[in-house]
Backbone as CSV, one residue per row, in Angstrom:
resi,resn,N_x,N_y,N_z,CA_x,CA_y,CA_z,C_x,C_y,C_z
1,MET,-139.290,-190.774,111.350,-139.627,-190.865,112.768,-139.781,-192.336,113.146
2,VAL,-139.357,-192.650,114.330,-139.387,-194.025,114.810,-140.698,-194.288,115.566
3,ASP,-141.171,-195.513,115.442,-142.362,-195.951,116.156,-142.147,-195.733,117.657
4,SER,-143.145,-195.212,118.340,-142.999,-194.889,119.766,-142.681,-196.122,120.614
5,LYS,-143.173,-197.295,120.228,-142.863,-198.511,120.980,-141.379,-198.855,120.881
6,ILE,-140.810,-198.687,119.697,-139.391,-198.973,119.511,-138.551,-197.962,120.288
7,SER,-138.909,-196.706,120.213,-138.182,-195.666,120.929,-138.253,-195.907,122.441
8,GLU,-139.417,-196.267,122.929,-139.590,-196.542,124.364,-138.756,-197.751,124.779
9,ALA,-138.785,-198.804,123.977,-137.995,-199.999,124.281,-136.498,-199.669,124.278
10,PHE,-136.072,-198.862,123.311,-134.673,-198.443,123.246,-134.272,-197.730,124.537
11,GLN,-135.089,-196.788,124.976,-134.774,-196.043,126.203,-134.787,-196.945,127.435
12,LEU,-135.731,-197.884,127.494,-135.777,-198.803,128.631,-134.514,-199.649,128.719
13,MET,-134.030,-200.095,127.568,-132.863,-200.978,127.543,-131.536,-200.215,127.597
14,TRP,-131.432,-199.095,126.928,-130.156,-198.416,126.747,-130.055,-197.048,127.409
15,GLY,-131.148,-196.521,127.929,-131.176,-195.155,128.457,-130.078,-194.831,129.450
16,LYS,-129.797,-195.726,130.358,-128.807,-195.481,131.412,-127.471,-196.180,131.159
17,PHE,-127.312,-196.823,129.998,-126.044,-197.458,129.665,-124.966,-196.374,129.678
18,PRO,-123.812,-196.606,130.294,-122.834,-195.530,130.489,-122.064,-195.088,129.249
19,GLU,-122.220,-195.787,128.148,-121.569,-195.399,126.899,-122.621,-194.848,125.938
20,PRO,-122.234,-193.959,125.018,-123.187,-193.443,124.035,-123.741,-194.560,123.146
21,VAL,-125.071,-194.569,122.986,-125.744,-195.572,122.155,-126.749,-194.844,121.267
22,MET,-126.815,-195.294,119.998,-127.732,-194.698,119.040,-128.622,-195.772,118.433
23,LEU,-129.854,-195.436,118.175,-130.772,-196.245,117.388,-130.768,-195.611,116.002
24,VAL,-130.415,-196.394,114.976,-130.143,-195.825,113.657,-130.925,-196.553,112.571
25,HIS,-131.446,-195.794,111.623,-132.107,-196.347,110.440,-131.040,-196.675,109.411
26,LYS,-131.317,-197.602,108.504,-130.326,-197.984,107.483,-129.882,-196.804,106.622
27,SER,-130.676,-195.743,106.568,-130.304,-194.528,105.841,-129.232,-193.739,106.591
28,ARG,-128.909,-194.179,107.798,-127.946,-193.580,108.722,-128.537,-192.417,109.519
29,GLU,-129.858,-192.236,109.423,-130.497,-191.230,110.266,-130.577,-191.768,111.687
30,ILE,-130.140,-190.964,112.639,-130.231,-191.342,114.047,-131.673,-191.138,114.488
31,LEU,-132.279,-192.215,114.981,-133.677,-192.186,115.397,-133.837,-191.845,116.876
32,ALA,-132.881,-192.278,117.694,-132.931,-192.014,119.136,-131.526,-192.171,119.698
33,VAL,-131.261,-191.506,120.806,-129.978,-191.621,121.499,-130.239,-191.829,122.985
34,ASN,-129.290,-192.460,123.656,-129.426,-192.610,125.098,-128.859,-191.370,125.797
35,GLU,-128.935,-191.369,127.109,-128.510,-190.212,127.899,-127.027,-189.892,127.684
36,ALA,-126.162,-190.908,127.680,-124.723,-190.678,127.499,-124.433,-190.070,126.128
37,CYS,-125.135,-190.533,125.116,-124.942,-189.993,123.766,-125.435,-188.551,123.705
38,GLN,-126.555,-188.290,124.324,-127.091,-186.932,124.355,-126.121,-186.002,125.077
39,ASN,-125.548,-186.472,126.192,-124.591,-185.659,126.951,-123.315,-185.398,126.155
40,ALA,-123.011,-186.275,125.208,-121.828,-186.106,124.357,-122.142,-185.299,123.099
41,GLY,-123.373,-184.807,122.993,-123.752,-183.975,121.856,-124.509,-184.693,120.761
42,GLY,-124.784,-185.991,120.951,-125.551,-186.733,119.949,-127.013,-186.325,119.969
43,THR,-127.635,-186.402,118.825,-129.036,-186.012,118.742,-129.751,-186.795,117.647
44,ALA,-131.007,-187.048,117.856,-131.823,-187.706,116.841,-132.060,-186.736,115.686
45,GLY,-132.233,-187.309,114.500,-132.566,-186.504,113.331,-131.386,-186.160,112.438
46,ILE,-130.170,-186.460,112.880,-129.012,-186.206,112.030,-128.477,-187.540,111.504
47,LYS,-127.605,-187.490,110.529,-126.965,-188.694,109.999,-125.784,-189.046,110.902
48,CYS,-125.670,-190.311,111.255,-124.541,-190.727,112.092,-123.227,-190.461,111.382
49,SER,-123.232,-190.504,110.062,-122.017,-190.256,109.290,-121.547,-188.803,109.371
50,SER,-122.379,-187.926,109.913,-121.979,-186.526,110.064,-121.205,-186.302,111.362
51,ILE,-121.103,-187.328,112.187,-120.391,-187.221,113.464,-118.922,-187.557,113.230
52,GLY,-118.047,-186.684,113.641,-116.613,-186.933,113.496,-116.137,-186.770,112.069
53,THR,-114.974,-187.352,111.804,-114.351,-187.258,110.487,-114.766,-188.452,109.628
54,PRO,-114.651,-188.326,108.299,-114.979,-189.455,107.427,-114.167,-190.715,107.743
55,ASP,-112.912,-190.546,108.167,-112.082,-191.700,108.518,-112.693,-192.516,109.649
56,ARG,-113.405,-191.851,110.514,-114.013,-192.523,111.673,-115.040,-193.568,111.234
57,HIS,-115.572,-193.420,110.038,-116.646,-194.300,109.577,-116.181,-195.360,108.582
58,LYS,-114.882,-195.430,108.325,-114.351,-196.395,107.358,-114.630,-197.839,107.757
59,GLY,-114.667,-198.133,109.033,-114.889,-199.501,109.491,-116.340,-199.812,109.800
60,CYS,-117.266,-198.990,109.317,-118.685,-199.184,109.614,-119.160,-200.559,109.135
61,LEU,-119.801,-201.280,110.029,-120.305,-202.615,109.704,-121.834,-202.673,109.734
62,ALA,-122.481,-201.522,109.616,-123.947,-201.486,109.644,-124.549,-202.314,108.520
63,ASN,-124.051,-202.160,107.294,-124.605,-202.918,106.167,-124.452,-204.424,106.385
64,GLN,-123.304,-204.821,106.900,-123.075,-206.243,107.176,-124.077,-206.758,108.207
65,ALA,-124.275,-206.008,109.286,-125.203,-206.422,110.335,-126.635,-206.511,109.804
66,LEU,-127.050,-205.520,109.017,-128.408,-205.522,108.482,-128.612,-206.648,107.474
67,ALA,-127.618,-206.911,106.636,-127.737,-207.970,105.625,-127.781,-209.355,106.254
68,SER,-126.999,-209.561,107.300,-126.929,-210.884,107.937,-127.983,-211.080,109.014
69,GLY,-128.512,-209.968,109.541,-129.457,-210.061,110.651,-128.780,-210.444,111.961
70,GLN,-127.447,-210.343,111.978,-126.657,-210.697,113.164,-125.811,-209.502,113.598
71,ALA,-125.463,-209.477,114.865,-124.597,-208.413,115.361,-123.240,-208.472,114.666
72,SER,-122.708,-207.304,114.360,-121.351,-207.180,113.830,-120.561,-206.343,114.827
73,TYR,-119.264,-206.597,114.894,-118.434,-205.848,115.831,-117.006,-205.804,115.336
74,CYS,-116.273,-204.800,115.805,-114.860,-204.687,115.477,-114.146,-203.970,116.605
75,LYS,-112.847,-204.174,116.656,-111.995,-203.544,117.656,-111.149,-202.506,116.945
76,SER,-111.049,-201.311,117.527,-110.251,-200.247,116.921,-109.596,-199.407,118.012
77,GLU,-108.783,-198.474,117.579,-108.121,-197.535,118.484,-108.555,-196.124,118.117
78,ALA,-108.844,-195.310,119.131,-109.184,-193.906,118.912,-108.760,-193.113,120.137
79,ASN,-108.036,-192.061,119.924,-107.577,-191.200,121.019,-106.855,-191.996,122.102
80,GLY,-106.075,-192.981,121.693,-105.310,-193.775,122.644,-106.111,-194.797,123.422
81,LYS,-107.373,-195.001,123.047,-108.222,-195.965,123.744,-108.645,-197.078,122.802
82,THR,-108.802,-198.252,123.360,-109.332,-199.377,122.603,-110.848,-199.311,122.663
83,ILE,-111.479,-199.384,121.500,-112.939,-199.327,121.414,-113.426,-200.558,120.668
84,ILE,-114.446,-201.181,121.211,-115.101,-202.284,120.516,-116.456,-201.769,120.075
85,GLY,-116.630,-201.653,118.761,-117.858,-201.119,118.184,-118.826,-202.234,117.836
86,TYR,-120.110,-201.973,118.052,-121.170,-202.942,117.778,-122.249,-202.324,116.921
87,TRP,-122.776,-203.128,116.002,-123.937,-202.804,115.176,-124.881,-203.982,115.351
88,ILE,-126.019,-203.756,115.989,-126.926,-204.852,116.337,-128.292,-204.605,115.703
89,PRO,-128.704,-205.464,114.755,-130.022,-205.302,114.138,-131.136,-205.446,115.183
90,VAL,-132.208,-204.695,114.989,-133.366,-204.775,115.877,-134.306,-205.845,115.323
91,ALA,-134.638,-206.826,116.152,-135.511,-207.926,115.732,-136.829,-207.381,115.186
92,GLU,-137.274,-207.959,114.097,-138.537,-207.626,113.435,-138.573,-206.234,112.806
93,HIS,-137.419,-205.562,112.754,-137.317,-204.242,112.125,-136.022,-204.236,111.307
94,PRO,-136.045,-204.811,110.124,-134.825,-205.043,109.353,-134.091,-203.782,108.884
95,ASP,-134.684,-202.632,109.040,-134.045,-201.385,108.605,-133.447,-200.583,109.764
96,ILE,-133.473,-201.156,110.981,-133.047,-200.408,112.162,-132.001,-201.213,112.930
97,TYR,-131.006,-200.510,113.453,-129.990,-201.165,114.268,-129.573,-200.271,115.435
98,VAL,-128.994,-200.900,116.448,-128.424,-200.210,117.596,-126.920,-200.139,117.360
99,HIS,-126.347,-198.973,117.586,-124.906,-198.813,117.388,-124.276,-198.157,118.612
100,PHE,-123.172,-198.742,119.070,-122.424,-198.172,120.185,-121.001,-198.706,120.169
101,GLY,-120.157,-198.077,120.954,-118.790,-198.534,121.125,-118.456,-198.605,122.596
102,VAL,-118.027,-199.758,123.046,-117.585,-199.909,124.431,-116.143,-199.417,124.503
103,GLY,-115.892,-198.474,125.384,-114.582,-197.850,125.502,-114.569,-196.447,124.944
104,THR,-115.708,-195.992,124.467,-115.811,-194.655,123.894,-115.594,-193.584,124.953
105,THR,-116.266,-193.710,126.083,-116.157,-192.701,127.140,-115.505,-193.231,128.409
106,ILE,-115.422,-194.534,128.544,-114.844,-195.140,129.747,-113.552,-195.852,129.357
107,ASP,-112.490,-195.580,130.098,-111.222,-196.277,129.875,-111.251,-197.541,130.723
108,TYR,-111.642,-198.654,130.118,-111.814,-199.905,130.858,-110.493,-200.502,131.316
109,ASP,-109.381,-200.079,130.726,-108.081,-200.543,131.200,-107.782,-199.970,132.588
110,GLN,-108.377,-198.836,132.881,-108.177,-198.195,134.177,-109.341,-198.445,135.138
111,PHE,-110.292,-199.258,134.708,-111.519,-199.490,135.461,-111.237,-200.219,136.757
112,LYS,-111.811,-199.713,137.812,-111.744,-200.371,139.119,-113.159,-200.771,139.496
113,LYS,-113.299,-201.924,140.083,-114.623,-202.393,140.468,-115.245,-201.418,141.451
114,GLN,-116.480,-201.018,141.129,-117.198,-200.123,142.009,-117.722,-200.919,143.187
115,SER,-117.650,-200.321,144.358,-118.183,-201.008,145.531,-119.691,-200.881,145.559
116,SER,-120.348,-201.910,146.064,-121.811,-201.885,146.077,-122.372,-201.288,147.319
């Protein structure tokens, strides 16, 4: 279980982000998910590695991000879309990281500026 302060901070920062975002322990247990991830079927308490096929996790950079204490990222293709995946260590919590992919649910190549 994740500390309530960390979970609250995660929701404040990522809750309304339009792409699925997960807060993950180094064991790969999902500690919290944002609204987009929840709407896509993501849930806390499962292993992130149980989502999708094993091939989907071949490029995982979580260990690299946790070891270096710096964000790791990569560009990949999935379902005809370009996705940039991020693994971002949580400051002062060396066993926890934020993971998401930009382009997972939004096709940014087709993106039109929203009017304000």
